[in-house]
Residue, then its C-alpha position, 0 to 999 in steps of 0.5 A: m474497484s480495480i486498476g484494470t477497470f480503468g484500462n480503457i478510460y479513454s475509450d469513453e463517450l465524447i460529449t461536447a460542452t454544448e450537449l452537457n449544457r442542454q442535457p446535463g441529466r443524461v450526461l451525468d447518467k452516462a458518467l454513473e456507468r463509465p467515464v465521460t469526456i467533455t470537449r470544448n474547443d481544443q480542451s478535454f475534461a474527464l467526468l468521473r464519479r468521486e469514488e473513482v477519482t479517489f481510487l485513482v489518486k490512492a492508486a497513484t500515491q500507493s504505487k509510488a510508495v511501493f515503487e520507492a520501497l522496492t527500489v530501496a530494497f533492491s538497491l540494498l541487495l546490490g550493496k548500495e548504502i541507503g541512509f536512515e534519513h531516506p523514508y525507507g532507510w529503515l530497510s537497511v537494518f535487514d539482512l539480504d534474506d530478509l530483504q528478499d522476503f520483503i520484496k517477495e511479500l510486497s510484490e505479491a501484495f501489489r499483484l492483488i490490486d486488480s483482484s482484491t478490494t483490500a489490496w491497498e490496506i494489505i500493502d499498508a499493513l505489510i510496510h507498517e509491520w516491516h517498519e515496526s520490525a526495523i524499529a524493534i531490531t534497532s531498539p537498544e531497550l528491546a535488545a537489552a530486554f531480549s538478552a537479559e537473564t532472568d531468575e527463573v522460578l520453577l513452578t511446583k505441582p499443585s497438590a490435591h489438598s490445596a484445592v478448595 
């Protein structure tokens, strides 16, 4: 399912509450195919399949997260200070080139929303991976491990006689 599917959500069929009461099966059959609007006096109610509502809620929630992450990344590119207390403050550990890469990757993943059923999972994974990278960059333990000098032991060539 894609957001494009809902482009004409309000061009659905209008059903009165009386019609719903008289023919509930027929109305539900219509709602299986496309959204139905049920009217009563001056009120309107949308009848959608549960999967469609779940998708719309997830799309709204995830879109907000993408917008927020991109806003922070662009703000950082413009030199604005973003504190670590901000949900996306971890982006401030990246340099300008990395921020541009993040913006590009996240924007490309977001464009897949209408064509890929796994786009939201891709977006979740992408943000998670960048967040994990930020944690790694700021970790003193990892910095110490990468900068530690180790005593290298050269391997010796195995001899043909030692093979059993």
